[in-house]
C-alpha positions as CSV (number, residue, x, y, z in Angstrom):
1,M,33.6,85.8,-113.7
2,K,35.5,83.4,-115.9
3,G,32.7,82.9,-118.5
4,D,33.8,79.8,-120.3
5,N,35.5,77.8,-117.5
6,N,34.4,75.5,-114.7
7,M,34.0,77.3,-111.4
8,R,33.2,76.1,-107.9
9,I,31.0,78.4,-105.8
10,A,30.4,77.8,-102.0
11,V,27.4,79.2,-100.2
12,T,27.0,79.1,-96.4
13,Y,24.0,76.8,-96.0
14,L,21.1,76.1,-93.6
15,N,17.7,74.8,-94.8
16,N,18.2,76.0,-98.4
17,Q,18.9,79.6,-97.1
18,I,22.2,81.5,-96.8
19,F,23.5,81.0,-93.3
20,Q,24.3,84.4,-91.9
21,H,27.5,83.8,-89.8
22,F,30.4,82.5,-91.9
23,G,32.5,81.4,-88.8
24,K,29.7,79.2,-87.4
25,T,28.7,77.6,-90.7
26,Q,28.0,73.9,-90.3
27,E,27.4,73.2,-94.0
28,F,28.3,74.7,-97.4
29,K,26.4,74.0,-100.6
30,I,29.0,73.7,-103.3
31,Y,28.0,74.4,-106.9
32,E,29.8,73.1,-109.9
33,T,29.4,75.6,-112.8
34,M,30.3,75.6,-116.4
35,N,29.7,78.5,-118.8
36,N,27.8,80.3,-116.1
37,E,25.3,77.4,-115.7
38,V,25.1,75.2,-112.6
39,I,25.9,71.6,-113.6
40,G,25.8,70.0,-110.1
41,S,25.9,70.7,-106.4
42,Q,26.6,68.9,-103.1
43,I,26.4,69.7,-99.4
44,L,29.7,69.7,-97.5
45,N,29.6,69.4,-93.7
46,T,32.3,71.3,-91.9
47,N,32.5,68.8,-89.1
48,G,32.8,71.6,-86.5
49,I,35.7,73.4,-88.2
50,G,35.7,77.0,-86.9
51,H,36.5,80.5,-88.1
52,G,40.2,80.2,-88.9
53,A,40.2,76.8,-90.7
54,L,37.2,77.4,-92.9
55,A,39.1,79.4,-95.6
56,Q,41.6,76.6,-96.0
57,Y,38.8,74.0,-96.0
58,L,37.2,75.8,-98.9
59,A,40.5,76.2,-100.7
60,N,41.1,72.4,-100.3
61,N,37.8,71.8,-101.9
62,N,38.8,74.0,-104.9
63,V,36.3,76.7,-104.2
64,E,36.8,80.0,-106.1
65,V,33.8,82.1,-104.9
66,L,32.1,82.3,-101.5
67,I,28.6,83.7,-101.1
68,C,27.7,84.3,-97.5
69,G,25.9,86.5,-95.0
70,G,28.1,88.1,-92.4
71,L,31.9,87.7,-91.9
72,G,34.6,89.7,-90.3
73,N,38.0,91.1,-91.4
74,G,40.0,88.0,-90.4
75,A,37.8,85.7,-92.5
76,V,38.0,88.1,-95.5
77,N,41.8,88.2,-95.2
78,A,42.0,84.4,-94.9
79,L,39.7,83.9,-97.9
80,N,41.5,86.4,-100.0
81,A,44.9,84.8,-99.2
82,A,43.4,81.5,-100.3
83,G,42.4,83.0,-103.6
84,I,38.7,82.9,-102.9
85,K,36.4,85.8,-104.0
86,V,34.1,87.0,-101.2
87,C,30.5,87.9,-101.8
88,A,29.2,88.9,-98.4
89,G,26.0,90.5,-97.1
90,V,23.7,88.2,-99.1
91,A,20.5,86.6,-97.7
92,G,17.8,84.4,-98.9
93,S,17.7,81.3,-101.1
94,V,21.1,79.7,-101.8
95,D,20.0,78.6,-105.3
96,E,18.7,82.0,-106.2
97,A,21.9,83.7,-105.0
98,V,24.0,81.5,-107.2
99,R,21.7,82.1,-110.2
100,K,22.0,85.9,-109.7
101,Y,25.8,85.6,-109.2
102,L,26.2,83.8,-112.5
103,K,24.0,86.3,-114.3
104,G,26.0,89.2,-112.8
105,T,23.0,90.6,-110.8
106,L,23.9,89.6,-107.3
107,E,24.4,92.5,-104.9
108,Y,27.2,91.9,-102.4
109,F,30.2,93.3,-100.5
110,E,33.7,92.1,-101.1
111,T,34.8,93.3,-97.7
112,S,33.9,92.6,-94.1
113,N,30.3,93.5,-93.2
114,C,30.7,92.5,-89.6
115,N,32.2,95.5,-87.7
116,H,32.7,94.2,-84.2
117,H,35.6,92.8,-82.3
118,H,35.9,89.1,-82.1
119,D,36.6,88.4,-78.5
120,H,34.9,84.9,-78.6
121,H,33.7,85.3,-75.0
122,G,30.1,86.0,-75.8
123,E,27.5,85.8,-78.5
124,H,27.6,88.3,-81.3
125,A,25.5,88.7,-84.4
126,C,26.9,89.3,-87.9
127,H,23.6,89.9,-89.7
């Protein structure tokens, strides 16, 4: 964590909970933070952007950290390439997850936690 800088944190979002499939996220809640305190937030709609474009979408919105449920290796690689830290495997309240992250108490994975093949021909669960 940066400590004394501004930071933008994105969380996959559905009804105030962390949405569990990064690639199908319809909305992100974006938090503006300063000195490890939330100073503002907003909801961004992805307008149907899918898997591959989401990392660039977040980068274009100056996001530095992503908190999410499940995501695969391709998403992790794209996010890392965009300079976005991945905090995966998180569930529950979006606000609580961000508070824990800022306090340094959030438990998460920095790698893929979705170990299936993305063939995109059928439904699969990344939970």
